[in-house]
N, C-alpha and C positions, 0 to 999 in steps of 0.2 A: 426284435422280440423283447430284449432287455429294456429298450426305450419305452415300449408299450406298457410293460409291467410298472416301470417307474411312474409313468403318467397316470395309470390307473390308481396306483398307490397314493400318488399325490392328490388326486381327486377325492379319494376316500378319506384321506386325512383332513382335507379342507371341509368336506361334508360333516365329518365327525366334529371338527372344531366349531363349525357353524351351529350344529345341534347343541353342543355344550354351551356355546355362548347364549343361545336362545334359552336353554334351561336355566342358566345362571343370570339371565337378564335382571337387572335391579328393578325394584318397584312392583306394582301390581300387574297381573296379567290374568286373562280369563279364557275359558273354553266352555262351549255349550254342548251338553249331551242330553238330547231329548228335552224334557221339561225341567232342566236344572242347569244353572250357570255356576260353574266352579271358579273361584277366585284364589289365586296364589299371590304371595308377596315374597319377593326375592327367592322364588323357587319353592317356598314352603306353603303348604295348603293353609288357607285362612277361613273361607266360608263358602257356602253354597246358597244361592237364591233358588228356592224350590216353588214351582208354580204348576204342579200337576192338576189335571182335572179331577183327580180323586181326592184332592185335599180341600179342607174347609176354606182356606185362603192361602195366598202366597206367604212365605216366611223365609227367614235366614237360619240355617242350621247346618253344621255346627258353627260356632263363632270362636275360633281358636285364639287363646291368649299367647303371650310370648313363650310359655312353656311348651306349646304345641298341643295342649289339651283344651277342650272347649270350656269356655267360661259360662256357657248356657247349657240348659238341659232340654230334653225333648219328651214331654208327656210322661205320665205314669198312670197307674190305675185310679188314683184319687183325683188327679187333675189331668184328664186326657185332652183337655182343650188348651193346655199351655204348650205352645210350640215355639220355644226358644225366644226368638225376636220376631214379633208379629204385630199385625194391625187388624182390628175387627171391632164389632159392636153388637151388643144384644139389644132387644126391645126396640127395634127400628120398624115402625108401622106394623108391629106384631110379629116381625121376623127376628130370627136369632142368627146373626152373622159372626158368632163368637164360639159358641159351644158345639160339641160334636153333634152330628146328624145333618147330612147334606140337604135333606128335605126341609129342614127348618130354616135354611138360608145358606147361601154360599157366595163368597167373593171370588168370581171366576175370572182368571187371567185370560186375556185374548192372545197371549203369547209374548213373552219377554224377549228383548234383544239387548245387546251391549255394544259399546264402542269405547275407544280410547278418548279420554277427555283431556282437559288442561293439566299440565304438569304430570302427565302419565297416569292419571286416575282412571279407574274403570267406571263407566257410567252405564247403569242398567236402567232401561226404560220399559214400562209396562202399562197397560190399560186394563181396567177391571170392571166387570159388571156385577152389581149386587143383585142376585137373583134367588127366587124360590118358586116352587111350583104353584101355578094358579094364583099368582099375586103380582101386582104391578111392581116394576123395578124402582126402588126408592133413590138409589145413587148409581152413578158411575164415577170412576176415578181415574186419574192419570198420575203415575208415580215415577219419580226419578231418584235413583239410589246411586250415590257417588262414593266409591271406595278408594281410599288413599292411605299412604303410610308416611306420616310426617317424620318418623324416626324409627330406629331399630326396635324400640320398645313401645311404640304407640301405633295403633291402627285406628282409622277413622271411617265411619259409615254415616254419610249424610242422607237422611230419608226425607223426601218431600212428596206430599200427597195432595193433589188438587181434587176436591170432591165437588160434584155438581148434583143438586137435588132435581130429580126428574119428575117429582110430584111433591105435594105438601108432605113434609116428613115430621113425625112426632117420635122422639126418642124418650121413652119413659125413664125415670131415674134408674140407673144401673151402674154397678161397679165394674161391669164388663164393657169398657169402652176405650177404643183407640189404641195408641201405641204402648207396647208392653214388653217386658223382659222377664224370662224365668231363668234364674241362675242355676248353675250346677250346685248340688247340695253341699259340696265341699267348701264352697265360698259363701254360703248363706249364713246369716246371723244365728240361725238355729244350730249350726255346727261349728261355731267359733269364728265366723267371718264378721265383717262390719258393714252395715247398711246405714249410710248417713247422707243428709242433705247439705245444701250449700251453707246453711247456718251452723252446721256442726251437730244438729240433733241426730241421734242415732237410735236404731232399732224401731220396730213396729210401733211400740207404745208412744214414742216421741216424734214420729214422722207421719203417722197416719192422719190424713185429712189436712195436712199443713201445705200451704202453697210455698213453692221454692223453685228457683230456676233450674236446679239440677239435683240429681240423686245418683249416688254411686254405691256399688257393693263390691267388696274385695275380701280376699282371704289368703291363707297360706296354701301353697302347693308343695308337698314334700317338706324337706328340712330347710331348704334355702331359697324358696321362691315365694313371692307374693304378687298377686295379679288380680285384676278386676275389670268391671265394666261400668261406665257412667252413661246416663241419658241426660242430654241438655235440651231444654225447650227453647225454641226461638222466640224472642220477644214479640214478633209479629203474629204469633199464633193467637186466635181468638181466646180471650179470657186469660192470657198470660199473667202470672204463672199459674197453671192449674194446680189444684191440690193433688197430692199423691195418695194412691191406694197402695199400701205396703203390707207385706207379710214377711215375718222372720224366716219362713221356710225358703225364701228366695225369689219372691215375686214383687215387682214394683212397676208402677204405671202412673203417668200423669193423666188423671181420669176426670175430665170436666163434667161428664154426664152423671156422675154420682152426687154432684153438688149443684143442681140446676137452680136458677135464680128464684123460681117459685116453689122449690122443694119437691116438685112433681115431675116435670118433663121439660125437654128442650124442643122448640119448634123451628123448623127451617122451611121457608117458603119455596115452592117450586121455582126453579131457575136460579136460586141463590147458589153461590159458590163459596168455598173456603179452602184455604191452603194451609196445611199443617206441616211444620218442619221440626225435625229432631236431629240432633247430632249424637251419635253413639261413639264413645271412645273406649277402646280396649287397651288396657295399660298394664305396665309392670309397676310393682311397688304399691303404695297407697295413694289416695287422691292428692295429698299434699306434695309428695315426691313427684307425681306425674303432672303436676301443675294444672289440675282440672279447673280451678277458679280462673286462672289466667286464660285457659282455653275457652272458657265461657265468655270472658270479656272480648276475646278475639271473634268468637262466633256472633256475639251480640252486635258488634259494629261492622261486620263484613257485609258487603252488598249482596243482595239476593237477585236471582234471575227467575222470572216467572216460569212456572211449569206449564207447558203447552196443554191445552184441554184435550180430553179424550174425544175422539171423533165418533 
């Protein structure tokens, strides 16, 4: 009997040890719950990829900084269409795949999955249909989101989206286009933070409409922490570097469709494809301390792998 108790106790201790080891496993890990994929890094929650059929489009929220608080924010009464870290577009063949109202257009996920990638990264894959009632579908896209943790104070999200035009597409001039971030108000320029581009221009007045390879926004958290988020554009993106649409209240986006070549619209022929790549860095300190410029140089020269087309 005593031997049996010892064996049972030993098994229980091994199981507990295994569970603790899993909980404390270094690097990123993920779990899917319904239409949400939650990602942790070193056991601490980092972000969720959300792709519910009730949402306008898939997005990432929260996006936690080293402090454990989100560096992004999620909608408000004035800007209900700003969903943290997201991708959409307005004025696409008359549809609105950006602002609230599912009947105006929606980027519908077919159901995301995830897997472990190289160096322990989490790789999220999704395929999306751009749909609205009683209208032809202008795009479908395939997206690959790779989440990694290069250091204790740096988190990286690589977003790659391959878009395919299913009919001739006209995107009228719009400031609501493609990849965007809405910062937490605490970190915004309006509340004491700093929004600056790669050239060192800061604030909405000096960054709006200027082409730059990257933009970062950072600010203080409490008495002793500074953290922020940067978006890097990949040089292979069409029109690189896109001019930035910036707002001191905490919104910034490389927005090519607001500056079309003819001043009116952008046209994409049926069957054409384009792949857009962005690297998001969530960092401690300011951009100089976090090495954002060096990170861009690394991103600029790194090889790229094609994104498999949506089926």
